[in-house]
C-alpha positions as CSV (number, residue, x, y, z in Angstrom):
1,M,0.0,0.0,0.0
2,V,1.3,3.4,-0.9
3,L,0.4,6.2,1.4
4,A,0.6,9.7,-0.2
5,A,2.0,12.2,2.3
6,A,-0.4,14.8,1.1
7,D,-3.4,12.6,2.2
8,P,-4.4,13.6,5.8
9,R,-5.2,9.9,6.4
10,A,-1.7,8.7,5.5
11,F,0.1,9.5,8.7
12,P,-2.5,8.0,11.1
13,T,-2.6,4.9,8.9
14,L,1.1,4.6,9.0
15,V,1.1,4.9,12.9
16,Q,-1.6,2.2,13.0
17,I,0.4,-0.1,10.8
18,L,3.6,0.3,12.8
19,A,1.8,0.0,16.1
20,G,0.3,-3.3,14.9
21,G,3.7,-4.7,14.3
22,G,4.0,-3.8,10.6
23,V,7.0,-2.6,8.6
24,A,7.1,0.3,6.2
25,I,9.3,2.4,4.0
26,A,9.4,6.0,5.1
27,P,11.5,9.2,4.4
28,G,14.4,9.8,6.8
29,D,17.2,12.3,7.4
30,T,19.5,11.2,4.6
31,M,17.4,8.7,2.6
32,Y,14.3,6.5,2.8
33,G,14.4,3.7,5.3
34,L,12.8,0.4,6.2
35,I,11.3,0.9,9.6
36,G,9.4,-1.0,12.3
37,I,9.0,-0.9,16.1
38,A,12.0,-2.3,18.0
39,P,12.2,-5.1,18.8
40,R,8.9,-6.5,17.5
41,S,9.7,-6.0,13.8
42,E,13.2,-7.4,13.8
43,A,12.4,-10.8,12.2
44,R,10.2,-9.3,9.6
45,L,12.8,-6.6,8.7
46,R,15.5,-9.3,8.4
47,R,13.3,-11.2,5.9
48,V,12.5,-8.2,3.8
49,K,16.2,-7.1,3.8
50,G,17.6,-10.5,3.4
51,R,20.0,-9.9,6.4
52,D,21.2,-12.5,8.7
53,G,21.0,-12.2,12.5
54,E,24.6,-11.0,12.9
55,K,24.3,-7.4,11.8
56,P,22.0,-5.3,14.1
57,F,19.7,-2.6,13.0
58,L,20.0,0.9,14.4
59,Q,17.2,2.4,16.4
60,L,15.6,5.8,16.0
61,I,14.6,7.5,19.3
62,G,12.7,10.7,20.0
63,N,15.4,12.5,22.0
64,A,18.5,11.9,24.0
65,A,16.5,11.4,27.2
66,W,15.2,8.1,25.7
67,I,18.7,6.7,26.3
68,E,18.0,6.7,30.1
69,R,15.4,4.0,29.5
70,I,17.9,1.7,27.9
71,S,21.4,2.4,29.1
72,D,23.2,3.6,32.2
73,V,25.7,5.5,30.1
74,P,24.6,9.0,29.2
75,V,25.1,10.7,25.8
76,P,28.7,12.1,25.9
77,P,28.5,15.9,25.8
78,R,30.9,16.2,22.9
79,L,28.6,13.9,20.8
80,A,25.2,15.3,22.2
81,R,25.7,18.4,20.1
82,F,25.1,16.3,16.9
83,W,21.7,15.1,18.1
84,P,19.3,15.5,16.5
85,G,21.2,14.7,13.4
86,P,22.9,11.9,11.3
87,L,25.1,10.5,14.1
88,T,24.4,7.0,15.3
89,I,25.9,6.0,18.7
90,V,26.5,2.5,20.0
91,F,25.7,2.3,23.7
92,P,26.0,-0.5,26.2
93,V,22.4,-1.6,27.1
94,R,21.1,-2.7,30.5
95,A,19.7,-5.9,29.0
96,G,23.3,-6.9,28.0
97,G,25.3,-6.2,24.9
98,T,25.1,-3.1,22.8
99,A,22.7,-1.2,20.5
100,A,23.0,1.7,18.1
101,F,20.7,4.7,18.5
102,R,20.1,7.9,16.6
103,V,17.9,11.0,17.2
104,P,16.7,12.0,13.7
105,D,16.6,15.6,12.5
106,N,13.4,15.1,10.5
107,R,10.0,16.5,11.5
108,F,8.1,13.5,10.1
109,L,10.2,11.0,12.1
110,H,9.9,13.1,15.3
111,D,6.1,13.1,14.8
112,L,6.1,9.3,14.2
113,L,8.3,8.6,17.3
114,D,6.1,10.9,19.4
115,A,3.0,9.1,18.2
116,L,4.4,5.6,18.9
117,S,6.5,6.4,22.0
118,Q,8.8,3.5,21.1
119,P,12.1,3.2,19.3
120,L,12.0,2.3,15.6
121,Y,14.4,0.1,13.8
122,S,15.7,1.7,10.7
123,T,17.8,0.4,7.8
124,S,18.4,1.5,4.2
125,V,15.8,0.4,1.6
126,N,17.6,-2.4,-0.2
127,R,18.4,-6.0,-0.1
128,A,21.5,-6.9,1.9
129,G,24.6,-6.2,-0.3
130,A,22.7,-4.2,-2.9
131,P,22.7,-0.5,-3.4
132,P,19.9,1.5,-1.8
133,L,16.7,2.0,-3.9
134,R,16.5,5.6,-4.8
135,T,13.0,6.3,-6.1
136,I,9.5,5.6,-4.9
137,E,9.0,3.7,-8.2
138,E,12.0,1.4,-7.5
139,M,10.8,0.8,-4.0
140,R,7.3,-0.1,-5.2
141,R,8.6,-2.4,-7.9
142,V,11.1,-4.3,-5.6
143,L,9.5,-4.2,-2.2
144,E,5.8,-3.2,-2.2
145,G,4.6,-6.8,-1.8
146,E,6.9,-7.3,1.2
147,V,6.2,-4.2,3.3
148,D,2.9,-3.1,4.7
149,A,3.2,0.5,3.5
150,I,5.3,2.9,1.5
151,Y,4.9,6.5,2.8
152,D,5.4,8.5,-0.4
153,A,6.7,12.0,0.4
154,G,8.3,12.2,-3.1
155,D,11.7,11.1,-4.3
156,Q,14.5,12.0,-1.9
157,V,18.0,12.7,-3.1
158,P,20.1,10.3,-0.9
159,G,22.8,11.8,1.2
160,P,25.6,10.1,3.0
161,P,24.7,7.6,5.7
162,S,24.8,8.6,9.4
163,T,28.2,8.5,11.0
164,L,28.4,5.5,13.3
165,V,30.5,5.7,16.5
166,D,31.0,3.2,19.3
167,I,31.2,4.7,22.7
168,T,31.8,1.4,24.5
169,R,35.5,1.7,23.6
170,R,38.1,4.2,24.7
171,P,38.8,6.3,22.8
172,F,35.5,6.1,21.0
173,E,35.8,4.3,17.7
174,I,34.3,5.4,14.4
175,L,32.7,2.3,12.8
176,R,31.4,4.1,9.7
177,E,32.3,7.5,8.3
178,G,29.2,9.4,7.2
179,A,27.4,12.7,7.3
180,V,28.9,14.0,10.6
181,L,32.6,14.6,10.6
182,L,34.0,13.9,14.1
183,Q,37.3,15.4,15.3
184,K,39.9,13.6,17.5
185,E,38.7,15.4,20.6
186,D,35.1,14.2,20.0
187,L,36.4,10.7,20.4
188,E,38.2,11.2,23.7
189,G,35.0,10.5,25.7
190,N,35.0,13.7,27.8
């Protein structure tokens, strides 16, 4: 199902689909993404994406305060200045292990997270190992039968991915270069 962003029923329909455990394609900060409520949608997103269980999905959260629900480690002040924005940070989580979180700088995603009050998994719109799909038409052709909705806000020129930094190591480690350029002092953990 394609939901036209201009239709006032599209957003509430998308919220209902996601709240019910569905997965969708929606616009993001730097490109469209496959999204679903964490952790409920993980198995389904893995099937759509064709990704094995080894590589985790990042989670979108409403603001930095959401980290307090998940981790005992606060957002480092030198990195907090990049939130909201295209910086994904790997935190230790209370349940064990680690997880990657990002506060998007996108009004639509903020509204969606506010409506759901739960983190969303997010990953690029493509099959594992393939380049991201760039247009709504490509997304429809390849994935429409495998997702519950495509939220069509028009084609989006993809930008660089979010920068991914692991704060469980000292100094912090950049795992993926991306849209945020971090300096050496940003990685010192102070």
